[in-house]
N, C-alpha and C positions, 0 to 999 in steps of 0.2 A: 287592219291588227294592231293590238292596242301597241302604250307605247310608255316607255318612262324616261321620267327627267328626275337626274342624278344633281342633284342642288347642294354645295357644298358650303359652308363658311368661309373657309381661304384654302389657298393654292394646297399646304398641310394638308389638308384632309384627299389631296387627288389618288396617294398610292391607296389608300382604300375603297376609294369611290372606282378606281378603276377593278378592284375585285369586283365589284360589285358589276360595272358593264362585262366584265369578261362572262362569268356567270348568266346573266340574260341577253348575253348575245349565241349562247351555246342552247337557249332558247327559241333562238330567230326572236327574239324581241329587241326591237330598238330601243338606246340609249340614248339621249344627251346629257353630257355636263356642261354644266351651269358655275358657276361661281357667286353669291350673292351673301351679305350678311344681317341680318337682323339688326341687328347693336347700331353697325355702319352706314349700308348703305340698303334703308328698310325699302324706299321709293321703285328700288332695280328689283327687291323680290317682288313684292305686289307686279311688277310688270311679268315677270315670266310667270307667278301665277294666276297672273286673270287675263295670259296673254289667250293666244289660237293655241289651246292646246287636249283643243278635242274630248269627245267623250271618256275615249279608253285610254282614259290615263292614270299612272300612279307618280307620286310625286313620292323619292326615296332621298331623304336629309342628311347630312352627311356633317356632322358637326360637333367638333369637342368641345373641354373647360365648359362654360357656360352654352348650356344648347340653346335659346333662345329661339331657333330655327324651325325647330320641327312643329314646335307652338304655333309660330306665330305662320305659316304656311298652312297647316289645319285650321286656322281657325279662316282662315281668306277663302276657304276652297270644299265645294261638295265635292272631289276625289278623294280619293284614300290619300292618305300618308304614310309612310314607314321611316321609322327614326332608327339611322344605323350609325351610330354615332362610335368614333373611336374614343377609346378610353388611354386615359394615361397612366405609368405605373408611378410617375411624379408626383399623383393626390392621391395617391392609393385606390385608384380607380372610384375612389369618390364621385367624380365628375359625371359619370353617370344619372345620379340622383336627378340631376337638373333632367335629364331625357324621361324620369319616371313620375316625376310630382309634376304632374298640368295644372292648370286653372281648369274648373266647373267647364264644362262647352266645349272643349277642346281635347283631343283624344286619336293624337298620332298615336298607333303600333310602335311597339319599340322592338327590334329584333338586335343582336349585337353582332354576329356573323355577318361579314360581307355576302356571300353564299346562301345562309337563310333570308337576307333580306330579299335576295335576288328571287328565293324561289318562292318566298310570299306574293312577290311583286307579280310572277307568273302564274300563282295561283290563283287570282284576285282575277285574272289580266283572262283562265279561264275561263270563266264564268260567262264570259260573251264570245271567248276564242275557242269551240269544241277542239278544235285542230292542236292547240296548246295541251289539252289533258294528254294526248299520246305520250308530248314530251316529257310531260312531267314523269307519268307513268315508268316513261323505259329510264327516265333520271332515276325515282326507287328502287326502279329495280338492279339496275348498277350499284347502284348503294347496296341494298342487302348483297347479291352478290360478292361486292365488298367483303363485310360482314362473314358470308361462310369462306370463304377464302381466309380470313383470318383466321378463323376458327380452326379450319382444318391444317392449318400451320403449326397451329400452341399446339394441336396433338399429335404434332408429328408425322401427318398426314402428304 
């Protein structure tokens, strides 16, 4: 089965990354947490990305402020990269622009919510892992049921 490597820029990103890992676990997807900085330890990032990651891997990068990590990882691999940067109110959430504006030839996907980043990774891995499709289908059905229950509640049912 495929796996996800969640690569954080610093330990401060851990709570955000743990939320991604928790959702991946609910799909039965193995997730490995790593910390390496594109600014401070680029050789370590390369070691992780170029290591024996296998064919069925999705990288999820979690780096706030100046998110060089997502573009750096994407430029070094043929595997999918999903940037899930934690935003900060301190900067009026303007730090998101470092995840959205990438140079030509670099294309990490940007998904802001941890649960949604995990879902995107699951859908990518489901292209080869048909057993994941059913888990995703059940997840989506659960979400639809939540909306239906909420609608019933507000209608007084």
